[in-house]
C-alpha positions in Angstrom: -18.6 -3.8 46.6 -20.7 -6.8 46.9 -19.3 -10.2 47.7 -20.0 -11.4 44.2 -18.1 -8.5 42.7 -15.1 -9.3 44.9 -15.2 -13.0 43.8 -15.5 -11.9 40.1 -12.4 -9.7 40.4 -10.5 -12.3 42.3 -11.3 -14.9 39.6 -10.1 -12.5 36.9 -6.8 -11.7 38.8 -6.3 -15.5 39.3 -6.8 -16.3 35.6 -4.4 -13.5 34.6 -1.8 -14.8 37.1 -2.1 -18.4 35.8 -1.8 -17.2 32.2 1.1 -14.9 32.7 3.1 -17.4 34.9 2.7 -20.2 32.3 3.6 -17.7 29.5 6.7 -16.6 31.4 7.8 -20.1 31.9 7.2 -21.0 28.2 9.0 -17.9 27.0 12.1 -18.6 29.1 12.3 -22.2 27.9 11.8 -21.4 24.2 14.1 -18.4 24.4 17.1 -20.2 25.9 16.7 -23.5 24.0 15.5 -22.6 20.5 14.6 -18.9 19.7 17.7 -17.0 20.8 20.0 -19.0 23.1 23.2 -17.5 24.3 25.1 -20.4 22.8 24.1 -22.4 19.6 22.2 -25.5 20.6 20.8 -24.1 23.8 22.0 -22.6 27.0 22.0 -23.6 30.6 20.3 -20.3 31.3 17.1 -22.3 30.7 17.5 -23.3 34.3 16.2 -19.8 35.2 12.7 -21.3 35.0 13.4 -23.7 37.9 12.4 -21.2 40.6 9.1 -20.6 38.9 8.1 -24.2 38.7 7.2 -24.7 42.4 4.8 -21.7 42.1 2.6 -23.4 39.4 0.6 -25.7 41.7 0.1 -23.0 44.3 -1.0 -20.4 41.7 -3.3 -22.9 40.1 -5.0 -23.6 43.5 -5.1 -19.9 44.4 -2.9 -20.2 47.5 -2.2 -16.8 48.9 1.2 -17.8 50.4 2.4 -18.8 46.9 1.2 -15.5 45.4 3.1 -13.6 48.2 6.5 -15.2 47.6 6.0 -15.2 43.8 5.6 -11.4 44.0 9.1 -11.1 45.4 10.7 -13.5 42.9 9.2 -11.7 39.8 11.6 -8.8 40.2 14.5 -11.0 39.1 12.7 -11.8 35.8 11.8 -8.1 35.3 15.5 -7.1 35.9 16.8 -9.8 33.5 14.2 -8.7 30.9 15.2 -5.1 31.0 18.9 -5.9 31.1 18.8 -8.1 28.1 16.4 -5.8 26.2 18.9 -3.0 26.5 22.2 -4.8 26.3 21.9 -8.0 24.2 23.6 -7.7 20.8 20.9 -9.8 19.0 17.6 -8.2 18.0 15.6 -11.4 18.8 17.0 -11.5 22.4 16.3 -7.8 22.8 12.6 -8.3 21.8 12.3 -11.3 24.0 13.7 -9.3 26.9 10.9 -6.7 26.5 8.4 -9.5 26.4 9.9 -11.0 29.6 9.6 -7.6 31.2 6.0 -7.1 30.2 5.0 -10.7 31.3 6.8 -10.3 34.7 5.2 -6.9 35.4 1.8 -8.1 34.2 2.1 -11.1 36.5 3.0 -8.9 39.4 -0.1 -6.8 38.8 -2.2 -9.9 38.7 -0.6 -11.3 41.9 -1.1 -7.9 43.7 -4.7 -7.7 42.4 -5.5 -11.3 43.5 -4.1 -10.7 47.0 -5.8 -7.4 47.4 -9.2 -8.8 46.3 -8.7 -11.7 48.6 -7.9 -9.4 51.5 -10.9 -7.1 50.8 -13.2 -10.2 50.4 -12.0 -11.4 53.8 -12.6 -8.0 55.4 -16.1 -7.8 53.9 -17.2 -10.9 55.9 
């Protein structure tokens, strides 16, 4: 592939990662405070977004190091999503669990694609 093609793919993966990271953060906050909290009025489970917050500046800037550690962290969100999708007694929480799973897996694919395109772009030099 040409250098321009690598840059185009890297840009697409980067945009996908930014979108999915921000969507995952927003979903978790809305879920635990308003849509379907574990306890009426909100839940301290909203603090689950805290580990994602330091990733925002690095992902926005396209820092490979941030993408690497984020790829490891995402599996906790995928696990929580599938667990709550299959076991939560409330239909709203089950649906949000599936959405969390899809967002975390899509974010992982975008992170992997970004890192792979960055590596192949580096190799092409």
